[in-house]
N, C-alpha and C positions, 0 to 999 in steps of 0.2 A: 687402467683406464676407470674411473672413479664412477661406482653404480649410486644411484639412486635405492631407497625401499621399494618403489615398484618395479625395482629391476632394470629401469632405463638407465642412461646416460645423466650424468651430474647437470644440470641447464648451464649454471656458471661456469664450468670446466667447458663444457662446447661451444657457447658464445666465445670464450676464451679460442677456441679452436678455430671458430669462423673467422676472428678479429686478425688471425695470421696472415689471409688472404686481402691482400692490400687493393681497396677496392676506387673507383672514384668518387665523387659527392655530387646529387641529384638534389635538384628540389620538384617537385612534382606539383604543377599547376593545373586549375579547371577553375570552372563557375558554376556556382549552386544553382538549383534552378530559379532561383531569386534574381540570378544576375552577379551573386557576389564572389570576385575573384577571392582562391583558397590556395595555399600552399602547405605543404608537407617535406621534410626532407628525408629522401630515401637514397640507402645505398646500394642494395639489393636492387641493382638493376643490370642489364645482360641484355646485348644483340642477340635476335632470335636467327632470323633470315634475312638474306638480301634481295630473294625475289621469292615470294613479295617480303616489301621492306617490313617487317616486324621487330620488335622488340619488349622486353616485358620487365616491370615491378614488382615487388615483392612487398605485398603490405598486411601487417597483422590486425586479423579479422577483427580486435578492438577498436583500429583507426578509425578516426569520423572519415576519413579519405576515402578509406574502403568504400564506403555507400556513395560520396560522389562521384565515384568513376565509373559508376555501371551505365552504359550507356552516352556519356560524355565526355566530348572533344577534351582532350590533355595536352600540357608541354612538360616533355623531360628537358629541365635547365641542367645542363651538365657544367657546375660549377666552377668557377677559375679562381684562382691562388686568391683574387682579392675580394673574393665573396665571404670569408670565414665568417663573417656577420651575419650572413645571410643562410647561410647552414646552421647557424644557431638559431637565430630566429625563431625558421622554420622546422627546428624540433623543441619549440617552446622556451628557450632560455629568452630571458631578458637581456634588448641589447642597444645601445644610444642611439640608432637611428633606423629607421623603415627601408627596407629591400625597393629599389627604386622597379618600377614596371611599367608594361605598356600593353594596350589591347591589341594581340595580332590575330586580327578576325575576331573571333569570339571567344579564343583562348589568351588568359593574361602570360607573358614571358617578361619574366625576367632579366635586368638590361644588366650587361656587363659578363653575359655568359660565355665559356670556353666554345660551347655548339649548345644548340637548341634542336630540338626533335617537337614536332608540332605533328599529334597523334590521332588519330581518331579509334574508339573501341575494336578488338577484333574479337576476343574472346575472354574469358574469365574462368578461373580453374582454383580447384581446391587443392590447396598445400598444408593440411594440417591446422595448424592455427593460425596461418596466415592466408591470401588469398595470391594468386600468381593472375595480374593485370598483363595482357598481351596488345599491345596496340598498333597498328598501321602507321606507317611515318609516312604523313602528308607534304610535310614540307621540312627541311633542315634549313642551317645556318652555320658554320663553322668561323671562328676565329683565328688568331696568331697567338693568343690568350694562355698562360699556362694554365692546366687543369688542378684543382685542390685535389688533393689523396686524402683518404682516411685509412691508418691502421695501427693497428693494437688499442683503439680506442681515442687516436688522436689524428687530428688534423696535421698533414705531411704537406711536402713539396714533393717532385718528382725525382729530383736525386740526378746523379750522372749514369751516363749512360754507358750500360753495359757492352752488347754487341749488339752490331746490326742484323737488321734480318738480312740475309743471303737471298739475292733473286734467282738462284736456284733451288733453293728449300723449296718444295712441292707441298710441304706439310703447312706451310704461311701464304696469306697473299700476299703479296713481296708489295702491292702497291699500298694497301689497309693493315698490313701487319695484322690482320688477325688469324688466328690459331684456330680453323675450323675445326681439327681434329676426323677429316674424313679421308684424306691421302692416305695416312697411315696407320698403322693400328699395329707395331710393331710386339713378336713375342718374349716375356722377359726370359731369358737365360736363368738357369738353376741356381742359387745362390753357392759360392765355393765354401767346401767343408771349412771348418777351421781347425 
């Protein structure tokens, strides 16, 4: 493992390791105090809890979005394959067309999402050079659109199915395919000697 002069890990290599974990791509949208809609591309998104329904996003402390989300309702727009330009737009790239959106109550929501979670603030936690924003899901929408995937610094498609989750596999919720990690915590056997 590469070390920097401070005795920690090399940031570039750590980012590379993080990039080997394929994620979905979201755009988090909210409105500022003056009512202007804003959004930012985020792939650090995770389900937290089903009861109560909680999700989290992680934002760099330096991001403008970090200041807007404290106390404000927001939407997590889980992007579809057709929304690559929206992902680029909200990450600061110049694209040919502005993403379409509507106002859902008081929260801006992008048009064409694979799924959408409308949230109210639950809590914000310290995450080092990031903040962890937890939202309570108040409304949701899911479509049949294929989700956009991010892996190795590039946008990707889902790819082929490897194996179906068996309904008798108690480590996963067979209806949602969500691995909660709570039913099994298996011991590792000693490595075989060479």
